[in-house]
C-alpha positions, 0 to 999 in steps of 0.5 A: 735176095728174097721173093717179093709179094708179086713173086719177083725177087728183091735184091738187097744192095751190097754194102760198100767197101767204105761202109764195111771198113767203117763198121769193122773199125767200129767193132775193133774200137768197141772190143778194145774199150771192152777189153780195157774195161775188163783189164782195168777193173781187174777182170771186173773185180772193181766194176760196179754192176749197178753202172752196167747201163752206163757201160753199154751206152758208152760202148754203143757210143764208141762204135757209133762215133768210130763208124761215123768218124771213119765214114767222114774221113773216107769222103773224098774231100775230107780224105784229100785234106786229111792226107795232104795236110799231114804230109805238109805237117811232116814234110822235112823242110817244115817239120821243125817249124810245125812242131814248134807251132803245134803246142801253141795251137793246142793251148790256143785252139783247144785249151782257150778256144781263142777261135771263138773269143775273136767272135764274141766274148760271151759266146767264148765264155759259154763254149769254154765253160761247157767244154771244160765242164764236160771234159772234167766230168768225162775224166771223172765218170768214165774211169769210175764207171769202167772200174779203172779207178776206185778208192779203199780205206787204208788198212788200220786207218779208217780216216784215210783213203787210198787211190787205185788206178788200174788196180795199182795202189796210188796216193793216200789222203785223209777223208776230211782233207781239202783234197778229198773234198775237191776230188769227191765233189769233182762232178759238182764243180763240173756241173757248175761249169756246164750250167753256167755255160748253158745259161749263157748259150740259152741267153744268146739264143733268146736275144740274138735274132740272127741265131734264132732265125736259123736254129733248129731244135734237134741241132741247137736246143736239144744238146743244151737241154741234155747237158742241163738235164745231166748237170741238174739231176747230178746236183740233185743227187748230191743235195739228196744225200747231203742235206735231205737224208737220201729223200727221192734219191732212187727216183733222181738217180733214175732220171739222171741215168736216163739223161746220161744214157740217152745222151751217150746213145745220141752222141754219134748222131747229133751235134756233139759229134763235132767234139771228135771232129774238132781235133782234126784241125790241130795238126794243120792250120794258122801257123802251120807252115805250108797249109796256105800253099796246099789249099791254093794249089788244090784250088788251082787243080779243082777241076781235075776231079769231076767226081765231086763237082760241088766241092770244086765250086766251093774251092773256087770260092776259097781260091778267090775269096779266102786264100790270102797267103801261106799260113792263113788258112785253117785246116778246119775249112776242109771240115766246113765244106765236107757237108751233106753234099759229099757222101760216098756211094752207099755211105749216106748216113745223114751227116751235116758235119760241121756247118751247123746250119750256118754254112753249106752250098745252096743251088745256083752260084755257090760263090754268091750263096756259100760262106764258110760258117763258124762251125758247130753252132752249139752256142 
């Protein structure tokens, strides 16, 4: 406490247990990544000091993402579905069937985004291109920035490169080979994918009046602008040193760094956070035995916990309108209903997690006004 201007003492509210736990997990995750950077780069021997800005931005993102993810998992509705969902998945009488269904879900939901294909082929193409462009770029960028991967010329053969992973020598390849061309231009291919996906997404937002009516700049437009800025400035760097003899390279590199670092710093707070929430549905969902029964049972017992009354109304809507039978309800529905109405005491971090402005609960009769939105409406 501290004396105020009027002489009265001002008592600062104590941090909730959930906040402390989430903060501790964020610190542990950040320290773990920092340790892996030091180990993977052989005590920073292969760490490029010019990339230190990127490194600190990623460490900040690791802390922010871990903190927010932990807070999200501690919300009563999310915690209940998370815990009970995995109990269903690993139950003895369903484990083999669920393990057999899980690879299909990983391929269908994650690799091919079939949950979006059923809505719109154009929307699916945009999302798929952006997703794989970002994944390819991340798989290349982070190991290089952190010093986990580096290349050296082979002793006695300056026309060949040797790959080192965590300081351990790997394969070799000629400098002028097709493999070298593909590897060293990996970020170029990733940029092409992202730019194509962003263009399709912008096209939809310009011609789809329904999407335009509910879109918000910070939630729907800004993410696309950031992705486009990173991709375009990255391509400009390639153009500069390949065909323009390095003209304006330093200036372009600064623009690129600002775009990338700004995105990393914004990552835990914006719509890109759904990237880290989406895998939560891979363990349970359509094809996972027992999930329909779990949600139906929870719907019947929704009045048992009055601490989250609004959530009870949402489950009431599910119980009457959505739950049709076993194996028909995706765990992601639990993600849809955990929005800004379900904050833990002292844990309001302004999350509107996955409804993206398309779902949520309005005042009045929730069964008339609520509908399970399609999730993060990035596209």
